[in-house]
N, C-alpha and C positions, 0 to 999 in steps of 0.2 A: 333242372335239378330234380328228379325224381325221387318221393319218400315212399316208403308202403309201410302199414302196420298190417300184422295178423297175428291171432291166436292160434297157434301151432298144436297145442294139445300134446306135447309131447315132442321136443325136439329132436331127441335121439331117434322116436320111434318112426319120425317122419321126416327125418335128413333128406332121402331120397327127394320128398316134394318139395322140400323148401329148394333143394339144388335145381329140380325141375325150372321152378318158379324165378329163381334168378337167372339161369341162361335162358329162358324165354322174355322173360320183362325186363330184365335189366336195371332194376331198381338202383339209385347210387347209396341208398342207405334202407336197411330194414330194421326195423320195431317188431321183436316177437314176444308175446304172452305167452304164462302158462307153460315155459320150458320144461318144467318139471325135473329140474337136474341142478345139482351141485355147480359151484364156479367151477371146480377142478375138473369135473369129466364133461364139462361143456364138448361139443364136437366141434372144437374151433378149427381144427385142420380142414373140412372140407368145404370150410367157409373160405379159407387162408387160400385155397387152391382155384376158388373163384373169382380172387382178387377181394374179397372182403376182409381183407387185412386188419383194420383198425375195428376193434370187439369191446364193447361196454358192458359187461355180465352180472347181475343180480340173482344170483342162483338159489334153490333151496330144495334141500331133497324131498323127490316124489309129487312135491306141490307147487303151487304158484311159480315165482320167479321170472324175470323179464330180461330181454337182451337186444343190444343194439349193435347190429354187424354193418360196416361200412366201407365203401371205395375210398370216402372223402374222410382225410385226417380230423383228429379229435383236437378241441384246443383244451378240453376242460371235461371230465365226467366224474359222476357218483350220483349217489341216491339220495334222496329227500326221504325223511322218516313220517310220512302220511299216515303207517298203520299202526294203532296201536297194540294190534297183534302180533309185530315184529314179522310178519311175513315180508317176502321179497316181492313187491308190487310196484315199485316204480325204479326208474333211472332216468337221470338226466344227463345230456350231452350237449357241448356247444361245439360245432362243426368248425374248421379253419376260418369259413365264408363268415364267422359271425353267428348263424342263424343257430338258435339256441332250441334243444328239442326235449320234451318231457316224453317218456312212455309209461304208459299206465295201464295197471291191471286191476281194475276197481274190483273189490269182491263180490260174486255173486249176489250173496244174501240167503242162500236155502231158500225152502219153499212157500213159508208162513210170514204174510207182510206185516207182521205184528212184532216191534222191536221189545216187548214186554215178556213175548213167551219165546223169541227165537233171536238166540244171541248173534246168530250169524247177520239175520237182518238189520239188527242195532250196529253191528259194526258196520256193515256198508253204511249207513246214513251217518256215522259218526266219520267216516272216509269220505263221502262227500262233501262234507261240512270243513272238514281240514283242509279238502283241495281248494275250497272256495276263499278260507281265510288265507291262503299262503300266496295266491294269486289278487285279490283284494288288497294286498300291502304294495303289491307292484303295480298298481294302477297307473300311477303317475308316469311310470315309466313307457318309454314308447320301443323297445326294443322287438328284432323279429325273433318271434317265437313260435313251435309249433308244438300243439299237445295231441296227443295222438294213443291209441289202444283200444285196448278192450275195455270199454265203460260201464260195460253191462248194465246200460239204462238203454231204453226204446223211446224217446222223450215224445215225439208227436204219434196223433192219432194215424199218419202215414206210415210209419216205422212197426208198424204190425199186422197180423193178418186181419187182427178183427179187434178194434180199439174196445170194444162193449163189454168181450169174451175174454179180456187181460186186463179189464182195470184192477183185479184184484189179484191177480197175478204176479210176482215179483218179476220184477225189470220195467213194470209200464202201470205201478200206484202211483196215485197221484202226490203221495209222499217223496217219492223217489224223482217223479218226474219235476215236481216244484223245486227239490234241492238239487238238482240236476241244472234246471233254469237259472238258480241263484251261481252256480258255480258259473255257468257260460259268463254271463252278466257281471261278472267279476273281473274279468279282464277284458271284458267288451270282445270276447271270443267271435271269431267267423264261421260258423258252422261249414265245413266246404264243401262236404255233400251237397246239402241243401243249396248254396251258391250256384250250383251247376243243374241241379235237379229239382224241380219247382214242389215247395211242401207239401202241395197236394196228390203227389206222384207218388204210390207205394214204392217203397225200394227196401230189402234187407241183405244182412250179412252174415247172419247165423240162422240154420234150421236145424231141428233136434234130431237126435240118432233114433230117437224113438216112433218116428215118421217110416212105414211100412216103405212108402216111396215118397222121397222129400219135395222131389221136384213137380211131382203133379199135384200134392196137396198143397205145397207152397205156403206154408206155415210158416213164416219166418218172422224174424224181428233184426232191427237197425239197432247191433249193440257195438260195433265199432265205429269209432268216429276218430277223425283228425277235425283241431280248431286252429285258428290261425290268429297271429295278434293283428289290431288293426294296420301296422304297419305293412304286413305284407299282402293286402287286400291288391293292391295293384300287380303283385307278380302272380299269381295264380292264374293257373292255365287251363288245369282239366281235374279232372277226378275218375276214378274209374273203380266199382267194386266188384270182382273176378266170380261173378256167381257160377260159372261153369264149373270153377274149379271143386264144388260141394260134390262133384258127380265124379271125380277121381278118385281111383283105386286107394281106401284106407285114407281116406280124406279127414281134415278137421273136421268140425261142424262148423267153423267158423270158416269164411275167405278173408282174402286179401283186399286191403283197401289202399289205395295208391291214390296221390298228388302229386304233380307237376308244376313246377314254380320256376319263372324265368328269374335267375339269380345269379 
């Protein structure tokens, strides 16, 4: 089973890129973030034509939004309310094979890493704490669960192009990485990317639009994550970050991350 996550930065604007990815890489399930569309305007038909007939959508006009499209049937779907601002930032599904997926779009947090003066950053910290609390309550259960999406935190020094220069930049500040680590520990999550790529090796999934040449400067961050519950440890077979897709015409600033499991 192959499952991918991708912050698409407007699914309608980039539907051709999504279709190309689905045709070329053939994931069984794709979790999208920042779809930027209300449920009724979600481009369901192109996904249907490609075989992704099972769709769980939690949309919002012009902003945020998450969706799960799948070739595998769902047993259950529905969002959890992690977001105090009422944004569409989570969609949960349980596949027919029993695997539970949580698709997240964590708030970016604005530019100033001070919750006292930046409400967006305060919101982000609140959201991370809510994630931690939700899964801490379930820690005694041993279910096959995947948490994936744009979590908007680059936790390790090797997850950013310069640890020293980004310590006071939102996404890599100590308060964010601390809360991120607590959320990860709350369910004994496995960081799937780092299961296959050593923690000291630099790896990114996001490159800013502001760079004149994103590839030459390579000033990236690893903001897109896949976490697996301990029960899935033996099922993990591979992970891929599709860096070359950042160079596609009209690309998102994020690239897909895909994991393969033997289930």
